[in-house]
C-alpha positions in Angstrom: 20.8 33.7 8.8 23.7 33.1 6.4 24.0 30.1 4.0 27.0 28.1 4.8 29.1 27.7 1.3 28.3 24.1 0.1 31.8 23.8 -1.2 33.1 24.4 2.4 30.8 21.7 3.5 32.1 19.0 0.7 35.5 19.4 2.1 34.2 19.0 5.8 31.9 16.5 5.2 33.2 14.3 2.2 33.5 11.0 4.2 31.5 7.9 4.7 28.1 8.4 6.5 27.3 4.9 7.6 25.6 3.6 4.6 28.8 1.4 4.1 30.0 -1.5 5.6 31.0 -0.4 9.1 34.8 -1.1 9.6 36.3 1.0 12.3 37.3 4.8 12.6 37.3 6.5 9.1 39.7 9.2 9.6 42.3 10.0 12.2 42.6 13.5 11.5 41.3 15.8 14.1 39.0 19.2 14.0 37.6 21.7 16.2 34.2 20.6 16.0 32.8 16.8 16.1 32.3 15.5 13.0 29.7 13.1 13.5 29.8 11.0 10.0 33.4 10.1 11.3 31.7 8.0 14.0 33.7 4.9 15.2 32.1 1.5 14.6 31.6 1.0 18.5 30.1 4.3 19.1 27.6 3.7 16.0 27.0 0.0 17.3 25.9 1.5 20.9 23.7 4.2 19.4 21.8 1.5 17.2 21.8 -0.9 19.9 18.1 -0.3 20.9 17.0 0.0 17.4 18.6 -3.1 16.5 16.8 -5.0 19.7 13.4 -3.7 18.7 12.9 -5.0 15.1 9.3 -3.9 14.8 8.0 -0.2 14.8 4.7 1.5 13.7 4.7 4.1 11.0 1.9 6.8 11.1 0.9 9.0 8.4 -1.7 11.5 9.5 -2.4 15.2 8.6 -4.9 17.4 6.5 -5.2 15.1 3.9 -7.2 12.8 5.9 -10.1 15.2 5.4 -10.3 14.9 1.6 -9.7 11.2 2.5 -8.6 10.5 -1.2 -11.4 12.2 -3.0 -11.3 15.8 -4.7 -14.5 17.4 -6.4 -16.6 14.3 -5.8 -14.2 12.0 -7.5 -11.5 9.2 -6.3 -7.8 10.4 -7.0 -5.7 7.5 -8.1 -3.2 7.9 -5.8 -1.9 7.3 -2.2 -4.4 9.6 0.4 -1.1 11.8 1.2 -0.3 13.0 -2.3 -3.6 14.2 -2.9 -2.5 17.8 -3.2 -0.2 17.2 -5.8 -1.8 14.4 -7.9 -5.0 16.0 -8.0 -3.3 19.6 -8.7 -5.1 21.4 -5.7 -3.8 24.9 -5.4 -2.3 26.1 -2.1 -5.2 28.1 -1.0 -7.9 25.5 -1.8 -5.8 22.8 0.2 -5.6 25.1 3.0 -9.4 24.7 3.4 -8.7 21.1 4.5 -6.4 22.3 7.0 -9.0 24.5 8.2 -11.3 21.6 8.7 -8.8 19.5 10.6 -10.5 18.7 13.9 -9.7 14.8 15.3 -12.0 15.0 18.3 -11.6 11.5 18.7 -7.7 11.5 18.7 -6.4 9.5 21.9 -2.6 9.6 22.1 -2.8 7.1 25.0 -5.0 4.7 23.2 -2.8 5.0 20.1 0.2 4.1 21.8 -1.2 1.5 23.9 -2.6 -0.1 20.9 0.7 -0.3 19.0 2.3 -1.5 22.2 0.0 -4.4 22.5 0.5 -5.2 18.8 4.5 -5.7 19.9 5.7 -2.5 18.1 8.7 -1.1 20.3 8.8 2.3 18.5 6.6 5.0 16.9 7.5 7.2 13.9 5.1 10.1 13.3 4.5 12.4 10.3 5.4 15.8 12.1 5.3 17.4 8.5 4.4 15.8 5.0 5.2 17.0 1.7 1.7 19.5 2.1 3.5 21.4 4.6 1.0 21.0 7.5 2.8 20.9 10.7 1.2 18.9 13.6 3.0 20.7 16.5 2.9 24.5 17.4 5.7 25.7 15.2 7.3 29.1 15.8 8.2 29.4 12.1 4.6 29.4 10.9 1.0 29.6 11.7 0.2 26.8 9.2 0.0 24.2 11.9 -2.5 22.4 13.8 -2.5 24.6 17.1 -3.0 28.2 15.2 -4.6 26.9 11.7 -6.7 24.2 12.6 -10.1 24.3 15.0 -8.4 21.4 16.9 -5.8 24.0 18.4 -3.9 21.2 20.4 -0.2 20.3 19.7 -0.3 16.5 18.8 3.4 15.9 18.8 3.3 16.6 22.6 0.5 14.2 23.2 2.1 11.5 21.5 5.6 12.0 22.9 4.2 12.5 26.5 2.4 9.0 25.5 5.1 7.2 24.4 7.6 8.2 27.2 4.7 7.1 29.8 4.2 3.7 27.9 8.2 3.0 27.5 7.8 3.3 23.6 10.7 4.8 21.6 9.1 8.3 19.9 10.4 9.0 16.4 9.3 11.8 13.9 9.2 11.6 10.1 9.7 15.2 8.5 9.5 16.0 4.5 12.3 18.1 3.0 9.7 18.7 0.4 7.2 21.3 1.1 4.2 21.9 -1.4 2.9 24.9 0.7 6.1 27.0 1.5 6.8 29.4 -1.5 10.4 28.9 -1.6 10.2 25.3 -1.6 8.4 25.1 -5.1 5.0 24.9 -3.9 4.1 26.3 -7.2 5.6 23.7 -8.9 4.0 21.0 -6.9 0.7 22.3 -7.4 0.6 22.4 -11.2 2.0 25.9 -11.7 5.3 26.9 -13.4 8.3 26.4 -11.9 9.9 29.6 -10.2 13.0 31.6 -11.1 16.2 31.3 -8.6 14.9 28.0 -7.6 18.1 26.7 -6.2 18.8 30.0 -4.3 15.0 29.8 -3.0 15.3 26.4 -2.0 18.7 26.9 0.1 17.2 29.9 1.8 14.0 27.8 2.6 16.3 25.1 4.0 18.5 27.4 6.1 15.7 29.6 7.3 12.9 27.2 7.7 13.7 23.5 7.5 16.6 23.6 9.8 14.9 26.0 12.4 11.8 23.5 12.6 13.9 20.7 13.1 15.8 22.4 16.0 12.2 22.9 17.5 11.2 19.2 16.8 14.5 17.9 18.4 14.5 20.4 21.4 10.7 20.2 22.4 9.9 16.7 21.8 13.5 14.5 22.1 12.9 12.2 19.1 14.8 8.8 19.3 14.7 8.9 15.1 14.5 11.4 12.6 13.0 9.8 9.3 13.5 12.0 6.4 11.6 12.1 3.0 11.6 13.7 0.1 15.3 13.8 -0.9 14.4 13.5 -4.4 13.6 17.1 -4.6 15.6 18.2 -7.6 17.1 21.4 -5.7 18.2 19.2 -2.8 21.9 18.4 -3.0 24.0 15.7 -1.7 26.2 18.6 0.0 23.2 19.7 1.4 22.2 16.4 2.5 25.3 15.8 4.2 25.2 19.2 6.2 21.7 18.3 7.0 23.0 15.0 8.7 25.9 16.9 10.8 23.2 19.6 11.8 20.6 17.1 13.3 23.6 15.0 15.1 25.0 18.0 16.6 21.3 18.7 17.9 21.3 15.4 19.6 24.4 13.1 19.1 22.5 9.9 19.9 19.7 10.4 17.3 18.9 7.8 14.8 18.8 9.2 11.1 17.4 7.2 7.8 19.4 7.5 4.8 16.7 9.7 3.2 18.6 12.6 4.9 20.8 12.6 1.5 20.6 11.6 -2.1 22.2 8.1 -2.0 18.8 5.9 -2.0 18.5 3.7 -5.0 14.7 3.9 -5.8 12.1 2.1 -3.5 14.6 -0.8 -3.0 15.9 1.7 -0.4 19.5 0.9 0.3 22.4 3.6 -1.0 24.3 3.7 -4.0 28.0 2.0 -2.7 30.2 4.3 -5.0 30.0 7.7 -2.6 29.9 9.1 0.9 25.9 9.5 1.4 24.6 9.9 4.9 22.3 8.0 6.9 22.2 5.3 9.3 20.0 2.8 7.9 18.5 2.1 4.6 14.7 2.2 3.8 13.0 -0.1 1.5 9.7 1.1 0.5 6.8 -1.3 0.1 9.0 -4.1 -0.1 11.6 -6.6 1.8 15.1 -7.1 0.5 15.7 -10.2 -1.5 18.5 -11.0 0.7 20.6 -10.0 3.6 22.9 -6.9 4.0 26.0 -5.9 5.7 24.0 -2.6 6.3 21.2 -1.8 8.6 17.9 -1.2 7.2 14.0 -1.2 7.7 11.4 -2.0 5.3 8.2 0.6 5.8 4.9 -0.8 4.6 1.3 -0.4 4.4 -1.6 -2.5 5.5 -3.6 -1.3 2.5 -2.4 0.3 -0.6 -1.9 3.8 1.0 -0.2 5.7 3.4 -2.5 8.3 4.3 -6.0 7.8 5.0 -8.2 6.8 1.9 -12.1 6.3 2.0 -11.9 4.1 -1.2 -8.9 2.0 -0.2 -10.1 -1.4 1.2 -7.4 -3.7 -0.3 -6.1 -4.8 3.2 -3.3 -7.6 3.7 -4.5 -10.3 6.1 -2.6 -10.5 9.6 -1.0 -13.8 8.1 0.7 -11.7 5.3 1.7 -9.0 8.0 3.1 -11.4 10.3 5.2 -13.2 7.5 6.7 -10.0 6.5 7.7 -8.8 10.2 9.5 -12.7 10.4 10.8 -12.4 6.8 12.5 -8.8 7.5 13.8 -10.1 11.1 15.2 -13.4 9.1 17.2 -11.2 6.8 18.4 -8.9 9.5 15.9 -5.6 9.1 13.3 -4.0 10.8 9.7 -3.8 10.1 7.9 -0.6 10.2 4.2 -1.1 9.7 1.8 1.9 8.9 -1.5 2.8 9.9 -3.6 6.2 8.3 -6.0 7.5 10.9 -9.1 9.1 9.7 -9.7 12.9 9.9 -11.4 12.4 13.3 -8.2 10.6 14.8 -9.9 7.0 14.6 -7.5 4.0 13.7 -9.4 2.1 10.6 -11.2 -1.1 12.1 -9.2 -3.1 9.7 -5.8 -1.7 11.1 -7.3 -2.5 14.5 -8.1 -6.1 13.9 -4.8 -6.8 12.0 -2.8 -5.2 15.0 -4.6 -7.5 17.6 -4.1 -10.3 15.6 -0.2 -9.7 15.2 -0.1 -8.6 19.0 -1.7 -12.2 19.6 1.1 -13.9 17.6 3.9 -11.8 19.1 2.7 -12.7 22.7 3.9 -16.4 21.9 6.4 -15.8 19.1 8.1 -12.7 20.2 11.5 -14.0 21.1 12.0 -15.1 17.6 11.8 -11.6 16.4 13.3 -9.1 19.0 16.8 -8.9 19.5 17.6 -11.5 16.6 20.1 -11.4 13.8 20.1 -13.2 10.6 21.7 -16.8 10.9 25.2 -17.3 9.1 24.0 -20.7 8.1 20.9 -19.3 6.1 17.6 -17.4 6.7 15.0 -19.6 4.6 14.2 -23.1 3.9 12.0 -23.2 0.9 9.0 -20.5 0.9 7.4 -21.2 3.9 10.3 -21.4 6.5 12.2 -18.7 8.0 15.3 -18.5 10.5 16.6 -16.0 13.1 19.1 -16.3 15.7 19.1 -14.4 19.2 21.9 -12.2 18.9 25.1 -13.4 21.1 23.3 -16.8 21.8 23.4 -20.2 20.4 19.5 -20.1 20.2 18.1 -20.4 16.7 14.3 -20.0 15.9 12.6 -21.4 12.6 9.2 -20.3 11.7 7.2 -22.2 9.4 3.8 -20.5 7.9 2.6 -23.6 7.0 1.1 -25.6 9.4 3.2 -28.3 10.4 2.4 -32.4 9.8 3.4 -35.0 12.2 7.1 -33.9 11.6 9.0 -30.9 10.8 12.5 -31.4 8.8 14.9 -28.5 9.3 17.8 -29.1 7.1 20.5 -26.3 8.5 20.0 -26.7 12.3 22.0 -29.2 14.3 21.1 -29.3 17.9 23.2 -29.5 20.8 23.4 -33.1 22.0 20.8 -33.6 24.9 19.3 -30.2 24.3 15.3 -29.6 24.2 13.6 -28.2 21.4 10.5 -26.2 21.8 7.2 -25.4 19.9 6.8 -21.8 21.3 3.3 -21.8 23.0 3.5 -25.4 23.9 5.3 -26.3 27.4 6.6 -30.2 26.7 9.7 -30.3 24.8 9.4 -32.2 21.5 11.3 -35.5 20.3 13.8 -34.8 17.7 16.6 -36.9 15.6 19.5 -35.5 13.9 21.1 -37.2 10.5 24.2 -35.6 9.2 22.4 -36.2 5.6 19.0 -35.2 6.3 19.2 -32.7 9.1 16.9 -32.2 11.9 13.5 -34.2 12.2 11.0 -32.9 15.0 8.0 -34.9 15.8 5.1 -32.5 16.3 2.1 -34.2 18.3 -1.4 -33.2 17.7 -1.8 -31.9 21.1 0.9 -29.5 20.6 -0.9 -28.0 17.5 -4.4 -27.9 19.4 -2.7 -26.1 22.2 -1.6 -23.5 20.2 -4.6 -23.1 18.0 -4.9 -20.9 15.0 -1.8 -18.8 14.4 0.1 -17.0 11.7 3.2 -19.1 12.3 4.5 -21.9 14.2 7.9 -21.4 15.8 10.5 -23.8 16.8 13.4 -23.0 19.2 16.7 -25.1 18.7 19.7 -24.8 21.0 22.4 -25.4 18.5 25.4 -27.5 18.7 28.9 -27.7 16.9 
């Protein structure tokens, strides 16, 4: 396959790729082919509408690294489970042994999707290929996949894509730009060897003749709603290649949503793009953190339930359901999405601690979900002190105040003024609450003991207010 000259791509694609405030059409010129980064604001908003409505998704990191489960030669490797190949310096031929053992007999795609749906998650992002290069679908580009290389012999992506479609959940795919197994993607370097000669040429060949054709397979076979790239820090991967990759995927499926790690603009774990160039990507990706404030750009915080993404036997530092719900609400209050990770074991089982947390989040969502779905950050402010967050239902006068501290006999909200004669409601309790408003002191809501007893134990109490002028 002929490699497209990047000088040409730079001229063709040197434009804003959405990680800037969205203010109308960027160019009035025309080209023979659609140039997707030039997307008009209205078209972008239409493409992103379901994602902004969803607010809550499940990340799944799963692959051959679940077999060693964070241990090599009898010792724990002090890193995230999915990075064991690099951080333990495991040679390719040795690591392949884990892929040979990967046989998740307990995997049940319908059960996974049902569990995430019950937890209130609206979309899934699943690792089609992580940095180790092992593919969880039947790829025509390599035999290093779950169908041809492992005893399991079944297409995991097909099962998950079908389960998501059947249950009304959006299906997305994570795909690594890095590949420690492919010889032209510098697997020797990442496995502890010496860097190869002609790295830039070899990487460009890998990108054109392996990475892109695999992406074409994924889009055409599984019709993902999201492509979630990672590994853009690879030294040989360039900004021009990132622009080209974004354009390539959008041409395969124009309405697909692509994160900003398709390009080189991300600024560390904070995850938002530098504002001084034309970096590609539809949303920012804060990792293991939530933005300190709001942003004019779309963003999604991806976070683990413990300290690792892939399954690791020795990691039992689980976050409590209260922390996870707080993170979800905090992200929504600041206008972002929350992508919460699970790392199934080598048998295909979701860890019990994750199951319990998902059940607890689901119970909270059933009562309070309207304060999360389809919301935006209020112009009046997203927080009051440390323990209260505000959201607004997009396009309506309804505001939500979620307090993570159990209310006393009264709750005072400083920045909400109810519409005269309207009702203030505590979600989960049918009887409207008494309230009074003072221009200096704000809104004071009376909370009867009966209301708190009716709701019982919970991770957050939500007050719904119809705001007035």
